[in-house]
N, C-alpha and C positions, 0 to 999 in steps of 0.2 A: 504493500499499500504506500503510495506516495505521499509524503508529507508536503502540505501546502507551506509555501514561504510565508514567514510572519511579516505582517505589513510594516512598511517603514513608518517611524514615527517622527515627525517633523520636531525640531526644536522649539518650534511655536507651540506645540501641543503641551509643552511642560510649563507654559505661562498659566498661572492660577491667580484668583482674585486674592487681593490682599499681599501679592508679591511685591516686593519694592526693588527699584533699579534706579541707576543713574542715567542722567542722559541731558542732552543740550536741545533747545528749542531752535528748530531749524527754519521754522516759518510760522505764520499765522494762518488759519483758515479763514474761509470767507465769512463764518460767523464768529470770528474773532478769538478762537481757542488756540493754544500753542500747539504745534505739531511737532512731536518728540518720538525719536525712534528708540525702541527697546534694543538692547545688545543683540537680541536674536533676530532683529529685522522688522518685527511688528510695528506699525505706526499707532501712535497713541495721541489722543486728543485730550488736552489738559487746559482747564480754566485758570485764570488769573496769573499767567506767565507771558513773557515778552521774547522777542526774537534774540537769540544768542545768550538767553540766561541758561545756567547750568545748575542742576539740583538733583535731589532725591525724589522719586514719584513712586506712588502706590497704585497698583492696578484695582480700578473699581467696577470695569466692565469689559467684556469681549464680545465682538460682532464680527464674523467672517475673518477677514484679513487685518481688521483694525481693532481698536480697543479705545477704552477711556480711562484716565488715570487721575488722581489728584496730587497737587503739590504737598510734600512733606517738609521739606526744607530747601533753601537756596544756598549754593556754595559760591554762585557767582550771579550777582543781580545786575539788572540794567542801572546804569547810572542816572537814567530819567525816570526811574521808579520813585514813587512818592508815598507818603502815608495817605490813606483816604480819608477826606475830611468827614464822611459820613459813618456814624457807629453802627449802622445797620448793614453795611457793605460786607460782602464776603461771599464763599463758595460752598458753604456747608447748607445742611437742610433746614437750618433755622435763621439764615441770613437772606437778605433781600438780593434778588439777582438782577434787579433792574439796570444797574449802572456798572457793568463788568469791567469797564476800562477805567474806573475811577481812581485806580492804584498807579497809572500812567500819566506822565505830563502830556498836557493838550497838544503840544508841537508834535509829539511822537504819534498821538492818535491821528493827527491830520496827516501826517506822512503815510501812515499805513493806510489810510483811506485813498489816498492819492495813488498809492502802489497798486491797491485792488482794482481801482477803476481802470488804470492804464493797462494792467495785466489783462483784465477782462475786455476791454474795448479795442485796444490798439490792434489785434490780430484782424479785426473787421476792415480796418483802413489804416495800413502802415504808414501812410503820409499825414495822417491826422494828428494834429497836436492837441493833446489832452490838456485843457486849460487847468490852471492851478486851482485847487480847491478853495472855495470861499469858507472861511471859518465863521463861526457863531460870534457874535459880539459879546455873548455871555456864556461862559462854561457851566455856570450854575443859576438857577433861579429863571430859566427861560420857558419852561414847559407851561403851556396854557390849558392843557387838559390830562386827565388822568383817569385810570379805572382801578379802583380799590376792590379787594374781596373781604367778604364779611360771613361769618357764621352766626351772627347775633351776639357772640361773646368777644371775638377777636376782630381786628381790622388791619389790613395791611396789603402787601403785595405778595406774589407767589415767591415762595422761597427758591433758592438755587438749588438745582438738581433734585427737585422733588414737586408734590403737588400740594403742599402745605401751605398755609398762610404765615407769612414772616411779619409779625405785628410791627408797626411804625408809629411813632407819635408825631413825626415830622418828616419831610422830604425835602432836601435841598435842591433838586433840580425843579421842583414846582416854583411857579411864580407867586408873589406875595399873596395874591388873592386866593388862590388854590392851597396854598399853605394853611390859610385861616380856615378854608372849608374842610380840609383835612382834620384839623383840630375840633372843629365844630361837629364833625360827623362822630369822631371818637367820643365826644361828650354825650352822644346818645346811646352809648353802651353801658349795661346790656339792653339789647333790643330785641323782644320776641319776634317782632314783625320780621326781622332779617334772617330768622332761622330757616336754612334751605329746606326744601322737601326731602322726602326719604330718597336716598341714593344719590343725592347731590352733596357736595362738599362745601359749598358756599354759595353767595350770592354776588352779583356784580353791581358796584356802585359807580356809575359813569358820571363825569362832572367835568366842567370846564369854567373858565373865568367869567362866563356870561350869567352863572346861576349861582345861588348861595346853598348852603347844606340842607335847608329847609326845602328847597326845590328838587333836591336829588331824589329819584325814584329808583328803587332796586330793579336791577335787570331790565332797565329801560335803555336802549342803546341810543346815543345822541348822533346827530349828523356829524359826519367827518369834518375834521378841520385840520390844517397842518398844525402841529404841535409846538412849533416855534414862531412867534409871531414876527419877530425881526427878520428871520430868514425867509419866511413866507412873503414879506413884502419884497425882499431881494428878488425872489422868484417872479413875483408879478412884475417888477421893473425889468427884468431880463425878457419876459414874454413881450411886454410893450414894445422893446427894442426890436425883437425878432420879427414882429408883425408889421413893423412901421413901414416897411417898403413893400408889403403886399398889398394887393387890391382889396380894399373893404367891400367892394361889391360882391366878392366870391363868397359862395355858400359855404359855412362852416359847419363840421360835424364834431361835436365835444363829446368824448366818452369819458365815464367816471367824473361827471362834472360836480358831483355833490351838490351843495346848495348855491353854488355859483361864484366860487373864489376866483377861478381864472375867467369864467364867463363875463364877470364884469369888466376884465380888461379888455376883452374883445369889443364889448358894447362901448367902452369908451374910447376905442380907436376907431369907431365908425362902422363896425360891421352891423348889417341890418337883416342878415339871415342866418340865424344860428340855432342848430338844433342840439340841445344839451341833455345828455342821457346819463342816467344813474340807475343802478340796481336797488338803491334804498329808497322806498316811496316817500317817507317822511322828508328826505333831503330834496326830492323832486318837488314835493307840496311847497316847501319853503322857498325853493328857487321860484316856483311858478307865482307865489304870492308877492314877490318883489316886483313883479310887473316890468321887468327890463325890457326895453324897447327892441324887437326884432328877435326875441328869444322864445323858443317854444320848448317847453320841458316835456321829457318823455321818460317814462319808467320801463327798464327792460333788464332781465337777468344777462348781463353781457357775457358771462362765461358759460352760458348754457349752450348746448349745440343746437344750431339752427336759428340763434339770435341774430346772426349777420344777415339771414334771409328776411327776418322780421324788419330789419332796418334797411332793406335793399334800396327802397326809394330815397332815403337820406343819404346813403352811401353813394348811389350812383350820380347824385348832383353835386355832391361836396367837392370842393377844391382844396380846403385845407382841413387837416384832421389833427385836433389837439386831444391828447389823451394822458390821464394820470392815474393808472391802474393801482391796485393794491400790491403786495409783495409778489403774488403769483403772476403778475403780469396779465397778458390776454393770450391764452393758450391757443384759441381759435382765430388767431390773427390773420392767418392765411385766407380763412373764409371771407373775413371782413374785406381784405384787399382785392378780392375777386370781384366784388361787387363795386369796387371803387376805382373804376379805371379812369376818372377825370382828376384823380388826386395830383397836385403838384407839390405839396409840401405837408410834411408830418412832424408835428412837434411833439415829442414823447418825453414826459416827465416820470422817472422812475425811482423807486426806493429799494430796489434790488439788483445790482449789476449783472448777476448771472441770468435772471429772466429777461433783463433789458437786451442783453446780448442775443438770446435765442430769438426774441421778437425782431430785433434789428436785422438779423440774418434773413429772417422771412421777408422783410420789406426790401431787402437789397436783391433778393432772389427775384423780386417783382419789379426791378429796375429803379430802385432808389439808391441814392448815394448818401453815406454818412458825412454830414458836413461840420457838424460842431457837437462837441461833449463837454459840458460844465459841470463838474462836481461841487456839491455844496453840502455842508455839515448841518443837518438839522437836529441831531441829537447827539451832543456832546456826552462822553463818558460811555458811549456804546459804540459797537462795531458799524451801526447802520449809517449808509451814506446815500445822499440823493444825487441823481444824475438828471441834467436837463440836455436834451439832445434835438437836433434839427436833421431831418432828411429832405432831400428834394429828388424829384423825378429826373 
């Protein structure tokens, strides 16, 4: 009887949860985590570290050819590392995960975001010069909206690496009005009305600087708005300049219009035929109630298959397409462009370089050229970066 050969065991199979290893952060991932190679070759993602830092790490998760680890100690830290000014910052199950880059100097945050945008978009047009990122006027105290979680006893943000509530009594990235709202909401605890239903961990409390704590309604989503007022104004000014030399007689289709943040810029520039579309009905109702001249509001589930066909009449006559989608972009973008043969310009505002790159490739396959890319930092202390782009046929 022939004996079957024993299967070869990879060195990687010996890696176990809780195992510790030394390593150097070789780069940062698109979501801001450090990329560290285990001595046996497997790649691990680690929060709270920066490029070129060397330290001791502990394995916390394994998934295929990659894994997750936590920082145990640093033997060589970045000279730009700083003490986080927030007492709730951290990467454990009981700390707030909202500002993962708070430990790093703002100049380094901006440099990393610039590198990410360049690395992602430069291959689409090697001759394109990616503009220098626009920094936020304020590193802290800039945020004009927030979403807290509560179970009626506790109130805070989602903890790092868990689904637990990390309690906070203050938040340094909120502007003064919203910091007061947070404190006023905490004063309502304990609150039996905020107890989640069976099977739910919490309720969401959405608010912005247009309302007080007394006006906050649990699990009531508010219309989208850009979270950094100063940077939003800069985006509006950028848009104003980009459409200044276009023909305001051209029909415009605006996707993910919200309650009219960019629509208003189009109106002020003299555009008189604007179809503004959004998936969130209350936002469309707010936009319609503003009675902006030349604007027709329309509610449509833009990510749904077949939504492009529903908008075929608007797509077929549009000359300018303005879009500001959520992080997932517009997966069915190709369908939209098939109905939009008359487009000459696309202005695409994105909060995710990866999905932006995917959608820009689709447009370029339809004969558009990427002419401009302007990074902008809407959310300091986080890996998120906004990119404003222009394409022309």
